[in-house]
ROKOL-748156 format. One record per residue (C-alpha): chain; y, z, x; residue in three letters. Coordinates in steps of 0.02 Angstrom, whole numbers. Layout:
! residues N
<kolti chaine="A" north="Y" up="Z" east="X" residu="ALA"/>
...
This chain:
! residues 181
<kolti chaine="A" north="-6" up="-2" east="-4" residu="MET"/>
<kolti chaine="A" north="113" up="38" east="145" residu="THR"/>
<kolti chaine="A" north="90" up="-128" east="222" residu="SER"/>
<kolti chaine="A" north="115" up="-210" east="55" residu="ARG"/>
<kolti chaine="A" north="288" up="-130" east="40" residu="LEU"/>
<kolti chaine="A" north="333" up="-170" east="218" residu="SER"/>
<kolti chaine="A" north="300" up="-355" east="191" residu="LEU"/>
<kolti chaine="A" north="400" up="-355" east="40" residu="ILE"/>
<kolti chaine="A" north="543" up="-269" east="123" residu="ALA"/>
<kolti chaine="A" north="537" up="-380" east="266" residu="LEU"/>
<kolti chaine="A" north="544" up="-521" east="134" residu="ALA"/>
<kolti chaine="A" north="695" up="-460" east="60" residu="PHE"/>
<kolti chaine="A" north="781" up="-425" east="231" residu="ALA"/>
<kolti chaine="A" north="747" up="-614" east="289" residu="THR"/>
<kolti chaine="A" north="812" up="-681" east="115" residu="PHE"/>
<kolti chaine="A" north="974" up="-572" east="146" residu="ALA"/>
<kolti chaine="A" north="1001" up="-633" east="317" residu="THR"/>
<kolti chaine="A" north="979" up="-822" east="259" residu="GLN"/>
<kolti chaine="A" north="1088" up="-795" east="113" residu="ALA"/>
<kolti chaine="A" north="1234" up="-738" east="215" residu="SER"/>
<kolti chaine="A" north="1229" up="-876" east="342" residu="ALA"/>
<kolti chaine="A" north="1397" up="-897" east="448" residu="PHE"/>
<kolti chaine="A" north="1472" up="-1047" east="385" residu="GLU"/>
<kolti chaine="A" north="1626" up="-1154" east="417" residu="ILE"/>
<kolti chaine="A" north="1701" up="-1293" east="300" residu="SER"/>
<kolti chaine="A" north="1842" up="-1381" east="247" residu="SER"/>
<kolti chaine="A" north="1929" up="-1407" east="74" residu="PRO"/>
<kolti chaine="A" north="2044" up="-1548" east="159" residu="SER"/>
<kolti chaine="A" north="1925" up="-1681" east="195" residu="VAL"/>
<kolti chaine="A" north="1751" up="-1752" east="125" residu="SER"/>
<kolti chaine="A" north="1640" up="-1862" east="234" residu="ASN"/>
<kolti chaine="A" north="1727" up="-2009" east="296" residu="GLY"/>
<kolti chaine="A" north="1881" up="-1985" east="175" residu="LYS"/>
<kolti chaine="A" north="2031" up="-1910" east="270" residu="TRP"/>
<kolti chaine="A" north="2198" up="-1918" east="192" residu="ASP"/>
<kolti chaine="A" north="2324" up="-2013" east="315" residu="ALA"/>
<kolti chaine="A" north="2428" up="-1866" east="351" residu="LYS"/>
<kolti chaine="A" north="2268" up="-1783" east="444" residu="TYR"/>
<kolti chaine="A" north="2239" up="-1936" east="563" residu="LEU"/>
<kolti chaine="A" north="2299" up="-1954" east="747" residu="GLY"/>
<kolti chaine="A" north="2478" up="-1990" east="761" residu="ASP"/>
<kolti chaine="A" north="2450" up="-2114" east="914" residu="LYS"/>
<kolti chaine="A" north="2365" up="-2275" east="955" residu="ALA"/>
<kolti chaine="A" north="2413" up="-2354" east="789" residu="GLY"/>
<kolti chaine="A" north="2313" up="-2218" east="702" residu="CYS"/>
<kolti chaine="A" north="2452" up="-2205" east="565" residu="GLY"/>
<kolti chaine="A" north="2429" up="-2021" east="543" residu="GLY"/>
<kolti chaine="A" north="2539" up="-1875" east="582" residu="LYS"/>
<kolti chaine="A" north="2411" up="-1756" east="647" residu="SER"/>
<kolti chaine="A" north="2435" up="-1617" east="527" residu="VAL"/>
<kolti chaine="A" north="2279" up="-1514" east="549" residu="SER"/>
<kolti chaine="A" north="2149" up="-1492" east="401" residu="ILE"/>
<kolti chaine="A" north="2129" up="-1323" east="312" residu="ALA"/>
<kolti chaine="A" north="1989" up="-1228" east="360" residu="LEU"/>
<kolti chaine="A" north="1891" up="-1092" east="285" residu="ALA"/>
<kolti chaine="A" north="1739" up="-981" east="346" residu="TRP"/>
<kolti chaine="A" north="1633" up="-844" east="282" residu="LYS"/>
<kolti chaine="A" north="1489" up="-721" east="336" residu="ASP"/>
<kolti chaine="A" north="1534" up="-687" east="517" residu="PRO"/>
<kolti chaine="A" north="1413" up="-597" east="619" residu="PRO"/>
<kolti chaine="A" north="1427" up="-408" east="619" residu="ALA"/>
<kolti chaine="A" north="1548" up="-347" east="761" residu="GLY"/>
<kolti chaine="A" north="1661" up="-506" east="767" residu="THR"/>
<kolti chaine="A" north="1831" up="-457" east="843" residu="LYS"/>
<kolti chaine="A" north="1893" up="-642" east="856" residu="SER"/>
<kolti chaine="A" north="1854" up="-806" east="847" residu="TYR"/>
<kolti chaine="A" north="1872" up="-977" east="944" residu="ALA"/>
<kolti chaine="A" north="1882" up="-1141" east="867" residu="LEU"/>
<kolti chaine="A" north="1841" up="-1324" east="946" residu="THR"/>
<kolti chaine="A" north="1857" up="-1499" east="874" residu="MET"/>
<kolti chaine="A" north="1757" up="-1622" east="968" residu="PHE"/>
<kolti chaine="A" north="1716" up="-1817" east="950" residu="ASP"/>
<kolti chaine="A" north="1553" up="-1846" east="1043" residu="PRO"/>
<kolti chaine="A" north="1559" up="-2031" east="1004" residu="ASP"/>
<kolti chaine="A" north="1731" up="-2059" east="1099" residu="ALA"/>
<kolti chaine="A" north="1742" up="-2123" east="1282" residu="ASN"/>
<kolti chaine="A" north="1577" up="-2204" east="1286" residu="SER"/>
<kolti chaine="A" north="1487" up="-2064" east="1236" residu="GLY"/>
<kolti chaine="A" north="1592" up="-1929" east="1346" residu="LYS"/>
<kolti chaine="A" north="1669" up="-1870" east="1201" residu="GLY"/>
<kolti chaine="A" north="1854" up="-1811" east="1155" residu="PHE"/>
<kolti chaine="A" north="1918" up="-1643" east="1122" residu="TRP"/>
<kolti chaine="A" north="2033" up="-1653" east="971" residu="HIS"/>
<kolti chaine="A" north="2077" up="-1460" east="944" residu="TRP"/>
<kolti chaine="A" north="2046" up="-1298" east="1038" residu="LEU"/>
<kolti chaine="A" north="2110" up="-1132" east="977" residu="ALA"/>
<kolti chaine="A" north="2051" up="-960" east="1032" residu="TRP"/>
<kolti chaine="A" north="2083" up="-762" east="1012" residu="ASN"/>
<kolti chaine="A" north="2104" up="-799" east="816" residu="ILE"/>
<kolti chaine="A" north="2093" up="-619" east="745" residu="PRO"/>
<kolti chaine="A" north="1941" up="-567" east="662" residu="ALA"/>
<kolti chaine="A" north="2044" up="-536" east="511" residu="SER"/>
<kolti chaine="A" north="2072" up="-722" east="473" residu="ALA"/>
<kolti chaine="A" north="1949" up="-805" east="351" residu="LYS"/>
<kolti chaine="A" north="2015" up="-974" east="379" residu="GLY"/>
<kolti chaine="A" north="2159" up="-1084" east="437" residu="LEU"/>
<kolti chaine="A" north="2286" up="-1150" east="323" residu="ALA"/>
<kolti chaine="A" north="2329" up="-1347" east="322" residu="GLU"/>
<kolti chaine="A" north="2463" up="-1381" east="461" residu="GLY"/>
<kolti chaine="A" north="2419" up="-1225" east="564" residu="ALA"/>
<kolti chaine="A" north="2359" up="-1319" east="710" residu="GLY"/>
<kolti chaine="A" north="2493" up="-1448" east="711" residu="SER"/>
<kolti chaine="A" north="2643" up="-1469" east="828" residu="LYS"/>
<kolti chaine="A" north="2577" up="-1345" east="978" residu="GLY"/>
<kolti chaine="A" north="2483" up="-1219" east="855" residu="GLY"/>
<kolti chaine="A" north="2653" up="-1136" east="797" residu="LYS"/>
<kolti chaine="A" north="2592" up="-1097" east="624" residu="ARG"/>
<kolti chaine="A" north="2421" up="-1013" east="696" residu="LEU"/>
<kolti chaine="A" north="2383" up="-828" east="670" residu="PRO"/>
<kolti chaine="A" north="2479" up="-715" east="796" residu="LYS"/>
<kolti chaine="A" north="2400" up="-685" east="944" residu="GLY"/>
<kolti chaine="A" north="2302" up="-859" east="944" residu="THR"/>
<kolti chaine="A" north="2308" up="-972" east="1093" residu="VAL"/>
<kolti chaine="A" north="2323" up="-1164" east="1071" residu="SER"/>
<kolti chaine="A" north="2235" up="-1266" east="1201" residu="GLY"/>
<kolti chaine="A" north="2265" up="-1427" east="1269" residu="THR"/>
<kolti chaine="A" north="2153" up="-1559" east="1219" residu="GLY"/>
<kolti chaine="A" north="2128" up="-1744" east="1256" residu="GLY"/>
<kolti chaine="A" north="2292" up="-1802" east="1227" residu="VAL"/>
<kolti chaine="A" north="2382" up="-1683" east="1346" residu="GLY"/>
<kolti chaine="A" north="2455" up="-1570" east="1225" residu="ARG"/>
<kolti chaine="A" north="2431" up="-1413" east="1139" residu="ALA"/>
<kolti chaine="A" north="2357" up="-1418" east="957" residu="GLY"/>
<kolti chaine="A" north="2269" up="-1518" east="839" residu="TYR"/>
<kolti chaine="A" north="2270" up="-1709" east="853" residu="PHE"/>
<kolti chaine="A" north="2177" up="-1801" east="715" residu="GLY"/>
<kolti chaine="A" north="2037" up="-1934" east="715" residu="PRO"/>
<kolti chaine="A" north="2084" up="-2082" east="796" residu="CYS"/>
<kolti chaine="A" north="1937" up="-2204" east="842" residu="PRO"/>
<kolti chaine="A" north="1962" up="-2374" east="912" residu="PRO"/>
<kolti chaine="A" north="1957" up="-2503" east="773" residu="PRO"/>
<kolti chaine="A" north="1782" up="-2588" east="746" residu="GLY"/>
<kolti chaine="A" north="1695" up="-2441" east="855" residu="SER"/>
<kolti chaine="A" north="1603" up="-2361" east="695" residu="GLY"/>
<kolti chaine="A" north="1611" up="-2204" east="622" residu="ALA"/>
<kolti chaine="A" north="1645" up="-2062" east="738" residu="HIS"/>
<kolti chaine="A" north="1574" up="-1883" east="719" residu="HIS"/>
<kolti chaine="A" north="1713" up="-1747" east="716" residu="TYR"/>
<kolti chaine="A" north="1621" up="-1583" east="763" residu="VAL"/>
<kolti chaine="A" north="1719" up="-1422" east="705" residu="PHE"/>
<kolti chaine="A" north="1632" up="-1277" east="794" residu="THR"/>
<kolti chaine="A" north="1692" up="-1100" east="750" residu="LEU"/>
<kolti chaine="A" north="1633" up="-954" east="880" residu="TYR"/>
<kolti chaine="A" north="1635" up="-773" east="824" residu="ALA"/>
<kolti chaine="A" north="1666" up="-670" east="987" residu="LEU"/>
<kolti chaine="A" north="1615" up="-487" east="997" residu="GLY"/>
<kolti chaine="A" north="1791" up="-460" east="1104" residu="GLU"/>
<kolti chaine="A" north="1967" up="-481" east="1044" residu="PRO"/>
<kolti chaine="A" north="1995" up="-610" east="1183" residu="LYS"/>
<kolti chaine="A" north="1901" up="-744" east="1243" residu="LEU"/>
<kolti chaine="A" north="1890" up="-737" east="1434" residu="ARG"/>
<kolti chaine="A" north="1961" up="-892" east="1509" residu="THR"/>
<kolti chaine="A" north="2046" up="-940" east="1679" residu="PRO"/>
<kolti chaine="A" north="2225" up="-984" east="1662" residu="GLU"/>
<kolti chaine="A" north="2254" up="-1148" east="1583" residu="ASN"/>
<kolti chaine="A" north="2076" up="-1180" east="1545" residu="PRO"/>
<kolti chaine="A" north="2005" up="-1367" east="1521" residu="SER"/>
<kolti chaine="A" north="1926" up="-1398" east="1349" residu="PRO"/>
<kolti chaine="A" north="1753" up="-1388" east="1431" residu="GLU"/>
<kolti chaine="A" north="1796" up="-1218" east="1507" residu="MET"/>
<kolti chaine="A" north="1850" up="-1149" east="1341" residu="VAL"/>
<kolti chaine="A" north="1682" up="-1217" east="1247" residu="SER"/>
<kolti chaine="A" north="1575" up="-1144" east="1379" residu="VAL"/>
<kolti chaine="A" north="1670" up="-987" east="1374" residu="ALA"/>
<kolti chaine="A" north="1660" up="-975" east="1187" residu="ALA"/>
<kolti chaine="A" north="1473" up="-1015" east="1188" residu="LYS"/>
<kolti chaine="A" north="1423" up="-897" east="1311" residu="SER"/>
<kolti chaine="A" north="1529" up="-754" east="1225" residu="GLN"/>
<kolti chaine="A" north="1474" up="-787" east="1051" residu="ALA"/>
<kolti chaine="A" north="1381" up="-673" east="935" residu="LEU"/>
<kolti chaine="A" north="1364" up="-825" east="828" residu="GLY"/>
<kolti chaine="A" north="1424" up="-996" east="783" residu="GLU"/>
<kolti chaine="A" north="1452" up="-1112" east="631" residu="ALA"/>
<kolti chaine="A" north="1500" up="-1295" east="633" residu="SER"/>
<kolti chaine="A" north="1526" up="-1432" east="518" residu="VAL"/>
<kolti chaine="A" north="1546" up="-1618" east="555" residu="THR"/>
<kolti chaine="A" north="1631" up="-1749" east="467" residu="TYR"/>
<kolti chaine="A" north="1651" up="-1927" east="492" residu="THR"/>
<kolti chaine="A" north="1796" up="-2066" east="506" residu="TYR"/>
<kolti chaine="A" north="1796" up="-2242" east="560" residu="GLY"/>
<kolti chaine="A" north="1924" up="-2388" east="553" residu="ARG"/>
C-alpha cells in the first residue's frame, strides 16, 4: 500500500512539474507575420526596429534575474546574427513591453543592461533577412538566473553573453518565430 501511495505521489509531482513549465511568448507576432514596425530599420527592410512585446511565466524557483537573447541562426551563411541582448532584467519582471528594447534599451526595466548586437548598437534590431533567402528563424531565449547580475566581462561580445547566461542559468525558455522576404 505504501509503494502504491508513493507511485501516486510521484505521478502527481511529475504532472505538477510539467504543468508549470517555464515559458516565453509574444502577443506581438504570429509565426511568419510581423507588423512592419518590428522589422529592421536598415538594409531596405522598411521597419523601425520597435521591439516586440514578450511575456513569460513559471520561472524556476530561486530566479533572481533574467537574460534575453534574440538570434537568427540562418543569417550569414549559417553563422548566425545577434538581434537583441539584454540582461540583469529584474526577477520581478513578467515580460517586456513593446518598444522596451528599442533605441538603446532606454525603456527596459531599471538595472537592465542592453547589449550590442550584430548591427553594432545596443538594443533590438528587427528581422531583416536578405530578399530571396527564405524564411529565417528568430529564436528568443530567456535565461532564468540564480544571481541578480549576469557575470560577464566589460563590453562582452554577444557570444560571451550567451555562454555566460547559459552557464549561469537555473532554466531557460525559448520561442522561435519565422520571417522571410
